[in-house]
C-alpha angles and dihedrals in degrees: 000000000000114000100161095133091052088052092051092048092050092052090051093044093055089065092050108032127041105266089353094276139082095224122035102233090059090069092077090227090142095052105027127231130075125312115251114241111215126215104182145347137205130179110322095348140090121198120202130211090262092057097255120144125220133184102236118230098168100053094203086311094305116325099092094078091142093043129258124314095006106194096230092051093044090052092050092050094048091049092049094047090059088063091052134283095249139011106179085214134087116283136191092246091064090058092046091049093050091049092050095048092048090050091054107037114067098210099047120096095154130016138194121205120224135167106258144009090253091056091047092054093045090052094045095058091045090053090048090053092047092048096047100032088227127121113206127084133194123220131172129248110259095015113121122206100172131281099299113136094247092057099049094079125124121215119273124233096273142023095266100038131109118256129244126235110269094197136043109256095040110111126227087235091064090045091053090063093049119080122190130204134174117270116250093018107112095172092060090047092052090048094054093046091053092046088056099038115183092359102090115098097180148351113220121195142166098235087210110021118230100169102068089040119282108320123173128214113250118247111290094002098117092044091053090053090048090054092046093050092050091050095047098039092244122150109241112213126193112203098211096165087122103024099040110112089350102083094035136343087264093041126227090327089066095038096053098030092234120131117208123198093238133017131196122211138187141131104055097038090070097047087232098322122111108276143128140173142193127201146148142130113015091229091060097038091052086071089071118100131289089025091042143005102272104102122218127147143160134184093215097038108128091017107191096230093048090047091052092051092046093048091053092047098047093042089054092049094045092050095045104057094164090063092088093055089048093050091049090050093051092048094047090053089054096045093043090052091051091050091050091052092048090053089062087065093041088243119149098193117168120258115185116194138169122166109315096344123089145153134197107213118199092225133087091219119104104256109223102139143010095278093055091044089055091061087075118118101246094189090058091047091051092053090047093048094050093045091051091047092052089051093052105263117121113212129174106279092233135064087224099064129086121236120233123212121209131214088238092073110106133192094270089053091052089052090049092050093049094047089051089047092052093051092043095050089049089058091047096051098035091053 
């Protein structure tokens, strides 16, 4: 597959943009080779600058649940643009969007629009601190909540230790207020809460993790955290930037029947445009300025074009309830086909799947947390990724990222994916 123009663009970009990309995973450092520069997309397909076509299994990292350039979303965007691309004032669409989100997400009584999932998560922990008057937060190893300072913290040496900055520019002072525990390990979580009694403002979690690959919560795990937070007066935050409106119309909160105090959203609510939101109990959200004393602002928050796209997307999802069963069916066909192919090699690699999210881990260990995810054979994943790419299937260029299936994938696309998978696995295991 010829990708010479992508190679030329990447060489040029490296002199103009740090690392040649505007988000690190796009650089293909984990898989080798040259990033693919895209020109257009439609439905289930991406088209690169060299004219190659790929079936897309990342969907812009989640938001393209209906496929690319969906006509109803395109129409809404075009109509909104004619009214102006930005007002910097309140608009009717913001109110409509808030009303729609509140009608769909069980935990949200009030909501504030922002411009990204990162911004939503940063604001949510600030609100939790303001509401509780406490300073420390707990996050989970391998969960990613954006590039805010408080989230770029690596685990400490023990369950009840402070973390260490995981990026230059993050101060030790910030790290001292961030505690990290393993995902799916409730005993360690309880231990760290008790070791920091009456100091924890919030616990933030990806209810289904997408940033160590797709990792599911064990049975009862989220409910146990909910009970602990209630008992200890800790604000429980679901980061549903990935799972919101993807796993169910009410997100993971609806799917698992667990109601957090706050929830962060992104991806899908912009229909592919930059947008985010955070919301939850009215009592907590009333702490946000100008209603309360927790300051958060943004010139482009509630942008009219993003609101129009999000309204079209969420309305479509709300009015098409069977879409989630269909997405699950598509994804199960793909994962079942991969499992059948692995069986030919007597390989019992782990495939985690829930709804339209899945990951193939190149390890035979059950992947339940970041440590088990890291047992994956990264060399094998790199071979697999590049083989799939050369055969026209675009995967996330990292073992530690979930894949996202869109409703635009049809039976012939599934067959194409599984044929590419068969040929790619043969290269992996014959190497």
